[in-house]
N, C-alpha and C positions, 0 to 999 in steps of 0.2 A: 452695656458692656458686661454687667454681672450675668445677664441671661446668656450671653454668648459663651462666657467662660464656663458657666454651669453646664451648658449643652456639650461643650467640648470635653469636660471631665466625665460626664455620663457616657458619652460615646466611647472615650478611651477605656473606661471601666468595663463597658459591655464587650468591646473588642478583646480586652485582656482576658475576661472571663470566658468568652467563646473560644479563644485560642487555647486556654488551659483545658477546657472540656474536650476540644477537638483533637488535641495532641496527646492527652494522657490515656495511654493504653496500659493496663497492668502488664508487668514484665512477663508473667506466666502465660499471657495471651499472645505475646510476640514470637515470631519465628526466630530461629537461631541466627546469629550474625555470621557474616562471611567476609573475606577480604574484599576491599574495594578494588574496582578495576583500575583506578588511578593511583592506588597506593596499597600494595599488598600488606603493609603493616597497619593499615587502618581498617577497623571493623565497621561494617555497615549492615543495615537490614537488606534482605534480598531485593526489595523493590527499588532500592537506590542504585542497583546495578542494571536496571531494566533499560531497554532501548539500545540504540547503537550510534546515534549521530554525535553525541558528546565524545564517545570513545574514538570515533573516526577522526573528528576534529583534533582531539588531543594527540593523535598519532600523526598529525600533519596532513590529514585529508587523504582522499583517494587520488593517487597519482594517475592522470589520464595519459595513456600512450597514444591514442588515436582519437581525434575529434572528427566526427562525421556530420556534416550538414546534409540532411536528407534531401534538400532541394538542389544540391549541387554535386554531391560526391557519390551518389548511387549509380552513376553512369560509369564508374570505374570498372574496367573489365575484370578485376579481381573479385568483384561482388556479383555472384551469380543470381539468376532469377529472372522470370518473365514478367513479373508485376512488382508493384511497390511492396505489397505484402510479402511476396516471395523473397525479395532482397533483404527486407528487415529480418525475416525469419532466418535466412542463411547467415546473417551477421551474428545472431545470438545462439546458433547451434553449437553444441559441444562436438565440433568436428575438427580433428587434428589437421585435416587438409585445408581448413580455412586459413587464409593468410593472416587473419587477425586473432587466431585462436589463443595465442599466448599474450595478447595485449589487452589492457583495460580500455574500454570504449565509452565515449560519450556521444550518444546519438542526439543531435540537436534538431528540433522541429521549430523553425522560425514561424512567425505569425502566419496563420492560415488554417485550413481544414484538411486533414489527411484521412483517407478512407482505408479501413482494414476489412477485407472480406473473409478472413480466416483467423482462427486463434493463433496468437504468437506464443510459442512455448520457449521459455528461457531455461536452458539447462547447462549453462556455463556461469562462471563467476565474473564479477567486475564489469558491469554494464550499467550506465545511467541513461535513462530516457528523460530528456529535458526539453520543455517548451519555452516559449517567450513570455508566458503568463497564462493564468487560467482564463483571462478575458481575451486572449489573443490566439492561443493555439488550441485547436480541438482535434482530438482523435476520435473519428466516427466509426463505430462498429456496424458494418452493413450486412453481416451474415444473418440470414433469415432463420427463424426457428425451424427445427426439423420435426419429423414424426417417425417413430419406429414401427415395426411390424404389428405391434399391439395398439397402435394409434395413440401412443403416449407422446406428449410433447417433449422435444429435446431442446434444452437450452445450452448455450455455449459461453465460454469465458473469453474475454478479450486477451488477457495476459495470464499465462500459467507459469509460475516460477517454481521449478522443481529441482530440489537438491542443489541449490545455488547459494552463493554468498555475495554480499556487496552488490545487490541489484537495487537501483533507485528509480523512482518515478517522481518528477518534479515539475511544477509550474505549467500545468496544462488542464484542459477539460476533457473528460471522457464521456461519450454519449453514444446511444444506440438509436438506429432509425427504425428498428422493428416495432410494428404497431400491434403485435399479437395481444389479444385481450385474454387475461387469465380470470377464470371464475371457479367456483367450487366444483363444477362438473369436469374440469380438465384433469387429466391424469398426467403427472409429471414423473418421468422415469429416472431422473438423474439428480445429482447434487452439484449442478453447474449453473451457469448464468451469472457469473461474477465479473466485475471489471478486472479485478486483480485477485488471483488465487495463489497463495504461498503454500507450498507443500515441502516438508523436509528441508527447509531453507533457514539461513541464519544471517544476521547482520544486514537486513534489507530495510528499505524505507519507502514511504509515500509521503510527500510533503508539498503543500501548496497546490493540491489537485482538487478540482471540482468534478463531481460525478453526478450525472443526471439520469434518472429513470433506469435503474439497474434491472436486469432480467430477474434476478433473485436477490442477492445481497450485493453491496458495493465492493466489499473486501472480505475475503475469508483467509484466516491464518490457521493452518493445520499442521500439527507436528513440527512446529518451527519455533525458533527462539531468537531473542534480541531483534524483533521486528518493531519498527517505530512508525507510527501513523501520526502526522502532526500538521496542523494548519490546513485541514481539508474541509470541504463542504459537500455534504451528501444530501441530495434532494430527490425524493420520490423513487418509486419502484413500480414495476409492472404488476406486482401482487403483494398483498399484505396478509394473505390467508394462512390457514393452519399448516403445521409442519415446518414453520420457520421461513418467512419471506420478508423482504423489505428492511433488513438490518443494515446499518451503516458499516459496522465492522463486527464480524463474528469470529470468535476463537474456539477452535475445536481440539479435542483430545488433551489428555493430561500431559502429553509431551510438549505441548505449547507452553513455553515459559519465558520469563524475562521480557515480555513485550510491553511497549509503552504507547498508549493511545491517549493523546493529549492535545488540547486546544483545537478541537474539531467542532463543527456544527452539523 
């Protein structure tokens, strides 16, 4: 009994000491405080305002105007396109003639595998891509790598989110079938090859998503703020070579701020 009590005391003392060391930052090394998003009268450090999901939940969540089951609802005559990829792209275009342009959308992908043969560019607000779970729903990117006139390899993004807010990716697996082998002799002409690329966007998130074997990085956040990446699993890449390849999440540009990347593997 005495040994157990002594062990507990030592453990508690170590934890207390570690906590003191880990949290004590001299005040002159801390950034200036700012109003908290949840209470303008409360002052917090900038990183306490990072991310977006808590803010969205505190405001009652994102109200969905239109629920679209991609296995059932894409045959609607209002949704144009000759292929599955075309129809998904037309749903997320910033097109005033689109019947759902002023509505928030939830695109639901039930259990199964869904092939995309082109990049999906999201340039409107309020769209959630949601699967039935990372072990049940797979979005498979089938677009083969290209080559430009200088024989440089061209890589492509699965999703490009440009100038948008409140775009979410949840509960799915992203994978590519391209088997192109990258080595030090390859010339790569672009900065693409991501599963999700955020550009000039705000209040977006990726949660509960598994990403396997990215062409370059799994996620890139560029000139964007309040992006949250949570509970995701990043596994393997086509290349880990020089110039930056194989990252799980990469943040670019000094304009990228208030992003929260937490609880990922």
